[in-house]
N, C-alpha and C positions, 0 to 999 in steps of 0.2 A: 504494500500500500504505499509506503513511504516513497519507494522508487517511482511509482506511478505519479506521485503528486510532483516530484522533481523533474520527470519526463515532461509533464504537463506544463510546467513553468518554463521550461527549456523551449518547448515547441511554442509557447505564446511569444516568448521573446523573440525567437528567430521571426516568426510571423510579423510582429511589430517591426523588427528591422527590415525585413524584405518589403513589407508594405511602405514603410518610410522611404526607402531608396526608390521604390517603383513610383510613387508619387511625386517625387522630385523630378524624376525623368519624364513623368507623363505630363507635366506641366511646361509646356512650350516656352514660356516666359521665365523659366527658372535660370536660365543662362544669363538673364539681363543683369548689368552691373558693371563694376570695374575689377579688373584682373591683374594681378601682378605675373608677369612672365617668368619662365623658369630661372633666367639669369638674374633676375631682380633688378634689370636695368630699364624696364619700361612697364607702363600700365596701359592697359587696353580697355576702353569702354565699349561693351557690347550693347547695342541697341537695336530695336526692331523699327523696319521702314516697311509698311504695308505688312505683307504675310512672311517676310524674308529678315534674316539677322545680318547684322554687320558689326564691326569692330574698328574703332579708330584709336590710334596711339594718342594718349592725352597727358602723358607725363614721362620724362626721361630722366634718369639718373644724372646724366650729363647731357643737357640740352644744347650746349654750345660747343662749337669746334675751338681749335688752338687759338683763333684770332678773336675769340669771344662772341662770334656770330651764332645764330641759330643753326643747327646742323641741317643739311640738306639732303635730299634723296639722291645723292650723286652716283649710286650704283644702278640706278633705274636705266634699262636699255632705251627708254623713250627720251631722246634729247630734251624735249620739252618739259619732261617731269624732273629733270635734274636739278631745276631751281626751286623746286618745291620744298618747303620746311617739312621734316620729319614729324614734328608736332602737328596732330590734325589729320594725320595721313591715314586713309582708311586702308587697313591690312587685312581685313575680314570682310568677304562680301558674299552675298547670295546663298546664305544658308536657309534650309527649311527644316522644321522639326518633323522627325519621321521616326516612329517606334522608339522613343527614348534618346534619340540622337539628333544631332543637328549636322545635316549632310548635303550633299550637292553644292557645296560652297568652295571658294579659293582663299588661300592665304598668300599674302605677298611678304617676302623676308627683304627688309631694305638692307640688311648686311651684304646681301649678294645680288639683289635686283631681280630674283627669280619669284615667280609665282608658281604655286602648288596646289593641286587638289587637296581638298581637306575635309575632316569631319571632326566633331567635338562631342565629347560625352562626359556628363558629370559624374564623378567618382561619388561625390558626397556634395551637401550643399555649398562646401568651401572650397572643393577640388575640382578642377576642369581639366579633363585630358584632350589635348589638342594634337591631331595626327595630321601631319602634311606628307603628302607623297606624290610620286610619280608613276603614272600608269595605274598599277595595283597598289592597294594598301599596304601589301607586305614589302615594297620597296619605299620606306619612308622613315620618318621620325616623329616620335611622340614627346611632346613637352607637356609637363604638368604646370598648370597656372593655378594660383591662389586667390581666393576672392578677397578684396580689400574691403575692409570694414564691413563684414558680413551682417 
């Protein structure tokens, strides 16, 4: 009888944990907010426009170059974009919520000027896994972003 009560308690706790996690991922707007990237050098604000999700760079640990001027998107292959400041740059675009993930989007890496396919998934309300890849998702890299002021 004692073991049955313990087993019931464990099953209830597991159920609550799974339900809590699922509810977070079932809420399409759970990803909205400000996130610190894995290097700690940038913060990205994820916002919704229509039914799609985007993210822009809103804070840099080192926002200025050696001359004290705002850092620019110098690695962008588009010559017209090389003079745009990094702050305010949209680096996540066109994501849609589907089955607990934000998919179908693109991520731009200003460090190398390349654009990648991307999907995002909440590990928990404070942790976002962001996977950028080329072709298939196995050929990519996952970064873990942390929510700022949850």
